C-alpha positions as CSV (number, residue, x, y, z in Angstrom):
1,X,24.3,12.2,-22.5
2,X,22.6,9.9,-19.2
3,X,19.5,9.0,-18.6
4,X,18.2,11.1,-15.6
5,X,14.8,8.9,-15.3
6,X,14.4,5.2,-16.5
7,X,11.4,3.3,-16.3
8,X,10.9,-0.2,-17.1
9,X,8.1,-2.5,-17.3
10,X,5.9,-0.5,-15.0
11,X,2.3,-2.2,-14.5
12,X,-0.2,-1.1,-12.2
13,X,-4.0,-2.4,-11.6
14,X,-7.0,-1.8,-9.7
15,X,-9.8,-3.8,-8.4
16,X,-13.0,-2.6,-9.4
17,X,-15.7,-4.8,-7.7
18,X,-14.9,-8.6,-9.0
19,X,-13.0,-7.4,-11.9
20,X,-9.1,-6.2,-12.3
21,X,-8.8,-2.9,-14.2
22,X,-5.0,-2.7,-15.9
23,X,-4.3,0.8,-15.9
24,X,-0.7,0.8,-16.8
25,X,0.8,-2.4,-18.8
26,X,4.6,-3.0,-19.4
27,X,5.4,1.0,-19.6
28,X,8.9,1.7,-20.3
29,X,10.4,5.3,-21.1
30,X,13.8,7.3,-20.5
31,X,14.3,10.7,-19.9
32,X,17.9,12.2,-20.4
33,X,19.6,15.4,-19.1
34,X,18.2,18.3,-20.9
35,X,14.7,16.6,-22.3
36,X,11.7,17.3,-21.9
37,X,8.5,15.3,-22.0
38,X,4.6,15.6,-22.3
39,X,2.3,12.9,-21.0
40,X,-1.0,13.3,-22.6
41,X,-3.8,10.9,-23.0
42,X,-7.7,10.6,-22.9
43,X,-9.4,10.5,-19.6
44,X,-8.8,7.3,-17.6
45,X,-5.8,6.4,-19.5
46,X,-3.3,6.4,-16.5
47,X,-1.4,9.8,-16.7
48,X,-2.2,10.3,-13.1
49,X,-1.4,6.9,-11.8
50,X,2.0,7.4,-13.8
51,X,2.7,10.8,-11.9
52,X,1.5,9.6,-8.6
53,X,4.2,6.3,-8.9
54,X,6.9,8.3,-10.3
55,X,6.3,11.2,-7.4
56,X,6.3,8.2,-4.9
57,X,2.7,8.6,-3.8
58,X,1.6,5.4,-4.8
59,X,3.7,1.9,-5.8
60,X,3.6,-0.1,-9.0
61,X,2.7,-3.7,-9.2
62,X,5.6,-4.3,-11.4
63,X,8.5,-2.8,-13.1
64,X,11.6,-0.7,-12.1
65,X,12.0,3.1,-11.4
66,X,15.3,4.3,-11.5
67,X,16.1,8.1,-10.8
68,X,19.6,9.5,-11.2
69,X,21.3,6.0,-10.7
70,X,18.9,5.4,-7.7
71,X,16.4,2.3,-8.0
72,X,13.7,4.0,-6.7
73,X,11.4,0.4,-6.4
74,X,14.1,-1.2,-4.0
């Protein structure tokens, strides 16, 4: 079974005034053919940020996203 999605070392932060808010820190996951995944967590934990990055609506600060063998961060 091959991985359809591979996320490695994803990091994303935002500025909040003088402070930097770390939303995603070294997030890694993989999703294989035929697998399903649920993304859960409390409000403000980074779920929407992750989905925006995976959907191409936002960019990560660091890390790699490979979808069906194509590096989407390049």
